MDTraj code that builds the backbone (N, CA, C; nanometers):
import mdtraj as md
import numpy as np

residues = "PRO MET ILE VAL CYS CYS LYS GLU ARG VAL GLY ASN GLU ARG ARG LEU ARG LEU ALA GLU GLY SER ALA GLN GLY PHE HIS CYS VAL ILE VAL ASP ASP LEU VAL GLN THR GLY GLY THR LEU ARG ASN CYS LYS ASN LEU LEU LYS GLY GLU GLY ALA THR GLY VAL SER ALA PHE ILE THR HIS ALA VAL PHE PRO ASN ALA ALA TRP LYS ASN PHE ILE ASP ASP GLY TRP ASP SER VAL TYR VAL THR ASP SER ILE PRO GLU THR ALA LYS ASP LEU THR GLY LYS ASP PRO PHE".split()
xyz = np.array([
    [1.1313, 0.9747, -1.0703],
    [1.0184, 1.0668, -1.0564],
    [0.9390, 1.0389, -0.9229],
    [0.8756, 1.1450, -0.8685],
    [0.7918, 1.1287, -0.7750],
    [0.6466, 1.1447, -0.8029],
    [0.5724, 1.0556, -0.7338],
    [0.4246, 1.0807, -0.7635],
    [0.3627, 1.0966, -0.6218],
    [0.2685, 1.2055, -0.6131],
    [0.1989, 1.2358, -0.4781],
    [0.0479, 1.1933, -0.5134],
    [0.0182, 1.1031, -0.4309],
    [-0.1257, 1.0485, -0.4270],
    [-0.1859, 1.1093, -0.2919],
    [-0.2876, 1.1759, -0.2965],
    [-0.3777, 1.2415, -0.1903],
    [-0.5115, 1.1709, -0.1608],
    [-0.5337, 1.1821, -0.0441],
    [-0.6688, 1.1213, 0.0104],
    [-0.7344, 1.2378, 0.0735],
    [-0.8652, 1.2373, 0.0315],
    [-0.9660, 1.3398, 0.0804],
    [-1.0834, 1.2509, 0.1533],
    [-1.1313, 1.2993, 0.2505],
    [-1.2364, 1.2328, 0.3143],
    [-1.3448, 1.3483, 0.2956],
    [-1.4667, 1.2753, 0.2439],
    [-1.5848, 1.3609, 0.2164],
    [-1.6972, 1.2806, 0.2896],
    [-1.7453, 1.3185, 0.4126],
    [-1.8287, 1.2440, 0.4958],
    [-1.7565, 1.1052, 0.5268],
    [-1.8210, 0.9902, 0.5071],
    [-1.7716, 0.8606, 0.5173],
    [-1.6971, 0.8182, 0.3994],
    [-1.6892, 0.8873, 0.2956],
    [-1.6340, 0.8550, 0.1626],
    [-1.4874, 0.8879, 0.1730],
    [-1.3922, 0.8072, 0.1176],
    [-1.2555, 0.8316, 0.1064],
    [-1.2258, 0.8329, -0.0434],
    [-1.1553, 0.9454, -0.0953],
    [-1.1354, 0.9601, -0.2309],
    [-0.9797, 0.9802, -0.2507],
    [-0.9272, 0.9144, -0.3385],
    [-0.7797, 0.9203, -0.3731],
    [-0.7756, 0.9877, -0.5094],
    [-0.6549, 1.0742, -0.5273],
    [-0.6311, 1.1279, -0.6517],
    [-0.4701, 1.1438, -0.6730],
    [-0.4310, 1.1388, -0.7875],
    [-0.2967, 1.1828, -0.8138],
    [-0.2827, 1.3320, -0.8270],
    [-0.2151, 1.3873, -0.7268],
    [-0.2029, 1.5219, -0.7033],
    [-0.0856, 1.5839, -0.8083],
    [0.0192, 1.5029, -0.8361],
    [0.1102, 1.5320, -0.9204],
    [0.1997, 1.4152, -0.9778],
    [0.2515, 1.4234, -1.0896],
    [0.3348, 1.3090, -1.1432],
    [0.2523, 1.2060, -1.2356],
    [0.3107, 1.1235, -1.2857],
    [0.2550, 1.0188, -1.3687],
    [0.3129, 0.8887, -1.3465],
    [0.2234, 0.7850, -1.3172],
    [0.2577, 0.6498, -1.3068],
    [0.2828, 0.5629, -1.4296],
    [0.2524, 0.6109, -1.5260],
    [0.2446, 0.5508, -1.6739],
    [0.3965, 0.4891, -1.6893],
    [0.4140, 0.3724, -1.7062],
    [0.5320, 0.2921, -1.7469],
    [0.6318, 0.2784, -1.6340],
    [0.5869, 0.3141, -1.5068],
    [0.6718, 0.3050, -1.3958],
    [0.6439, 0.1927, -1.3052],
    [0.7316, 0.1307, -1.2253],
    [0.7109, 0.0522, -1.1042],
    [0.6985, 0.1548, -0.9843],
    [0.5870, 0.1610, -0.9187],
    [0.5788, 0.2576, -0.8235],
    [0.5939, 0.1922, -0.6776],
    [0.6676, 0.2621, -0.5958],
    [0.6713, 0.2168, -0.4630],
    [0.6068, 0.3116, -0.3736],
    [0.5026, 0.2693, -0.3058],
    [0.4222, 0.3650, -0.2080],
    [0.5008, 0.3412, -0.0594],
    [0.5235, 0.4639, 0.0025],
    [0.5794, 0.4628, 0.1258],
    [0.4691, 0.5091, 0.2275],
    [0.4352, 0.4256, 0.3321],
    [0.3390, 0.4688, 0.4244],
    [0.4027, 0.4479, 0.5638],
    [0.3789, 0.5330, 0.6563],
    [0.4300, 0.5240, 0.7985],
    [0.3608, 0.4303, 0.8755],
    [0.2292, 0.4384, 0.8702],
    [0.1382, 0.3470, 0.9493],
    [0.0160, 0.2916, 0.8801],
    [0.0114, 0.1560, 0.8975],
    [-0.0859, 0.0895, 0.8127],
    [-0.1778, 0.0042, 0.9183],
    [-0.3078, 0.0201, 0.9175],
    [-0.3983, -0.0630, 1.0048],
    [-0.4622, -0.1566, 0.9056],
    [-0.5838, -0.1353, 0.8564],
    [-0.6346, -0.2330, 0.7529],
    [-0.5792, -0.2350, 0.6237],
    [-0.5203, -0.1160, 0.5737],
    [-0.4543, -0.1267, 0.4523],
    [-0.5477, -0.0646, 0.3418],
    [-0.6523, -0.0313, 0.3784],
    [-0.7603, 0.0167, 0.2693],
    [-0.7183, 0.1312, 0.1814],
    [-0.6587, 0.2364, 0.2440],
    [-0.6014, 0.3500, 0.1668],
    [-0.4857, 0.2969, 0.0692],
    [-0.4012, 0.2287, 0.1437],
    [-0.2932, 0.1786, 0.0546],
    [-0.3187, 0.0942, -0.0511],
    [-0.4285, 0.0082, -0.0383],
    [-0.4715, -0.0836, -0.1560],
    [-0.5544, 0.0076, -0.2530],
    [-0.6225, 0.1048, -0.2191],
    [-0.6774, 0.1996, -0.3065],
    [-0.5893, 0.2821, -0.3948],
    [-0.4736, 0.3145, -0.3272],
    [-0.3753, 0.3910, -0.3960],
    [-0.2998, 0.2928, -0.4892],
    [-0.2958, 0.1700, -0.4640],
    [-0.2323, 0.0747, -0.5520],
    [-0.3253, 0.0638, -0.6852],
    [-0.4503, 0.0542, -0.6697],
    [-0.5345, 0.0391, -0.7794],
    [-0.5358, 0.1678, -0.8627],
    [-0.5261, 0.2704, -0.7883],
    [-0.5302, 0.4061, -0.8629],
    [-0.4019, 0.4058, -0.9543],
    [-0.2951, 0.3620, -0.8898],
    [-0.1658, 0.3812, -0.9784],
    [-0.1580, 0.2724, -1.0902],
    [-0.2189, 0.1560, -1.0747],
    [-0.2232, 0.0639, -1.1913],
    [-0.3217, 0.1144, -1.2849],
    [-0.4398, 0.1727, -1.2454],
    [-0.5166, 0.2463, -1.3427],
    [-0.4641, 0.3422, -1.4182],
    [-0.3676, 0.4109, -1.3675],
    [-0.2916, 0.5147, -1.4341],
    [-0.1783, 0.4724, -1.5110],
    [-0.1586, 0.3349, -1.5308],
    [-0.0584, 0.2751, -1.6272],
    [0.0784, 0.2291, -1.5445],
    [0.0779, 0.2320, -1.4043],
    [0.1996, 0.1822, -1.3402],
    [0.2141, 0.0335, -1.3858],
    [0.3437, -0.0046, -1.4109],
    [0.3797, -0.1454, -1.4621],
    [0.3761, -0.2358, -1.3437],
    [0.3931, -0.1820, -1.2173],
    [0.3835, -0.2839, -1.0935],
    [0.3689, -0.1827, -0.9693],
    [0.3420, -0.2344, -0.8682],
    [0.3235, -0.1497, -0.7415],
    [0.3619, -0.2252, -0.6274],
    [0.4589, -0.1689, -0.5613],
    [0.5088, -0.2304, -0.4202],
    [0.4861, -0.1250, -0.3077],
    [0.4999, -0.1551, -0.1821],
    [0.4920, -0.0806, -0.0670],
    [0.5849, -0.1122, 0.0356],
    [0.6227, 0.0063, 0.0880],
    [0.7175, -0.0060, 0.2290],
    [0.6342, 0.0498, 0.3283],
    [0.6101, -0.0293, 0.4345],
    [0.5402, 0.0103, 0.5670],
    [0.6368, 0.0226, 0.6832],
    [0.6446, 0.1360, 0.7597],
    [0.7214, 0.1475, 0.8617],
    [0.6600, 0.0714, 0.9851],
    [0.5312, 0.1020, 1.0200],
    [0.4698, 0.0424, 1.1269],
    [0.3455, -0.0330, 1.0749],
    [0.3461, -0.1649, 1.0530],
    [0.2486, -0.2507, 1.0050],
    [0.1663, -0.2992, 1.1219],
    [0.0655, -0.2244, 1.1526],
    [-0.0241, -0.2584, 1.2742],
    [-0.1018, -0.4054, 1.2421],
    [-0.1806, -0.3895, 1.1351],
    [-0.2579, -0.4756, 1.0832],
    [-0.3344, -0.5734, 1.1957],
    [-0.4299, -0.4830, 1.2585],
    [-0.5162, -0.5617, 1.3698],
    [-0.5967, -0.6575, 1.3183],
    [-0.6230, -0.7610, 1.3902],
    [-0.7261, -0.8764, 1.3376],
    [-0.6670, -0.9285, 1.2095],
    [-0.5432, -0.9453, 1.1860],
    [-0.4710, -1.0225, 1.0697],
    [-0.5133, -0.9389, 0.9482],
    [-0.5285, -0.8107, 0.9508],
    [-0.5746, -0.7308, 0.8403],
    [-0.4697, -0.7504, 0.7160],
    [-0.3305, -0.7953, 0.7495],
    [-0.2477, -0.8287, 0.6544],
    [-0.3057, -0.9188, 0.5294],
    [-0.3970, -1.0170, 0.5744],
    [-0.4534, -1.0952, 0.4856],
    [-0.5231, -1.0251, 0.3601],
    [-0.5471, -0.8992, 0.3802],
    [-0.6157, -0.8228, 0.2644],
    [-0.5153, -0.7983, 0.1486],
    [-0.3904, -0.8156, 0.1873],
    [-0.2880, -0.7933, 0.0868],
    [-0.2491, -0.9294, -0.0012],
    [-0.2914, -1.0503, 0.0352],
    [-0.2784, -1.1686, -0.0198],
    [-0.3542, -1.1622, -0.1440],
    [-0.3026, -1.2024, -0.2603],
    [-0.3667, -1.2164, -0.3840],
    [-0.4330, -1.0960, -0.4195],
    [-0.3851, -0.9793, -0.3893],
    [-0.4410, -0.8456, -0.4313],
    [-0.3551, -0.7612, -0.5274],
    [-0.2688, -0.8228, -0.6034],
    [-0.2074, -0.7702, -0.7027],
    [-0.0707, -0.6975, -0.6602],
    [-0.0187, -0.7164, -0.5592],
    [0.1109, -0.6382, -0.5291],
    [0.2221, -0.7285, -0.5679],
    [0.3211, -0.6416, -0.6064],
    [0.4566, -0.7071, -0.6568],
    [0.5377, -0.7397, -0.5181],
    [0.5362, -0.6480, -0.4347],
    [0.6133, -0.6750, -0.3046],
    [0.5419, -0.5721, -0.1971],
    [0.5451, -0.6165, -0.0671],
    [0.5135, -0.5278, 0.0394],
    [0.6251, -0.5586, 0.1504],
    [0.6918, -0.4370, 0.1865],
    [0.7973, -0.4554, 0.2816],
    [0.7398, -0.3909, 0.3930],
    [0.7925, -0.4461, 0.5079],
    [0.7478, -0.4063, 0.6545],
    [0.8869, -0.3941, 0.7336],
    [0.8857, -0.3056, 0.8385],
    [0.9867, -0.3114, 0.9265],
    [0.9427, -0.4056, 1.0503],
    [1.0392, -0.4187, 1.1304],
    [1.0206, -0.5120, 1.2489],
    [0.9734, -0.4264, 1.3722],
    [0.9283, -0.2898, 1.3397],
    [0.8837, -0.2061, 1.4632],
    [0.7673, -0.2858, 1.5483],
    [0.7033, -0.3532, 1.4874],
    [0.5910, -0.4298, 1.5642],
    [0.6323, -0.5949, 1.5331],
    [0.7093, -0.6444, 1.6215],
    [0.7711, -0.7827, 1.5928],
    [0.6627, -0.8936, 1.5696],
    [0.5454, -0.8839, 1.6532],
    [0.4593, -0.9873, 1.6222],
    [0.3943, -0.9848, 1.4736],
    [0.3797, -0.8638, 1.4359],
    [0.3314, -0.8697, 1.2830],
    [0.4377, -0.9210, 1.1924],
    [0.5700, -0.8753, 1.2208],
    [0.6798, -0.9101, 1.1163],
    [0.6929, -1.0627, 1.1187],
    [0.6594, -1.1185, 1.2436],
    [0.6906, -1.2594, 1.2553],
    [0.5798, -1.3286, 1.1710],
    [0.4461, -1.2851, 1.1889],
    [0.3283, -1.3401, 1.1169],
    [0.3508, -1.3310, 0.9681],
    [0.4157, -1.2308, 0.9225],
    [0.4238, -1.2189, 0.7632],
    [0.5434, -1.2959, 0.7095],
    [0.6329, -1.3461, 0.8058],
    [0.7515, -1.4233, 0.7310],
    [0.7037, -1.5332, 0.6449],
    [0.7497, -1.5401, 0.5275],
    [0.7358, -1.6243, 0.4250],
    [0.5998, -1.6256, 0.3531],
    [0.5205, -1.5222, 0.3799],
    [0.3975, -1.5082, 0.3021],
    [0.4027, -1.4074, 0.1958],
    [0.3473, -1.4475, 0.0749],
    [0.3556, -1.3506, -0.0414],
    [0.2399, -1.2607, -0.0308],
    [0.2533, -1.1407, -0.0549],
    [0.3685, -1.0693, -0.1202],
    [0.4768, -1.0053, -0.0157],
    [0.4736, -1.0492, 0.1010],
    [0.5591, -0.9898, 0.2015],
    [0.6950, -1.0530, 0.2150],
])
top = md.Topology()
chain = top.add_chain()
for i, resn in enumerate(residues, 1):
    res = top.add_residue(resn, chain, resSeq=i)
    for name in ("N", "CA", "C"):
        top.add_atom(name, md.element.get_by_symbol(name[0]), res)
traj = md.Trajectory(xyz[None], top)
């Protein structure tokens, strides 16, 4: 099954909602093309868990993570976070670190 999570910005506020599908009883994998601080991704994870997901992982194509923002993912309730090596410095920094 596929779940669609939508982000809406109202002023400075960011709101997430499930536009379709149900997370209840599923391990969900979030796919994101570009992540900087990871705020939206982490909020989406929390929304999915709140909707009954049994686990949440992420796949990130371009993990920019300025100022070591990847540290926001440590001990944050992720099952796994996968990144490509499109940004080699980031991929090297994440090697051996949980949940990456």
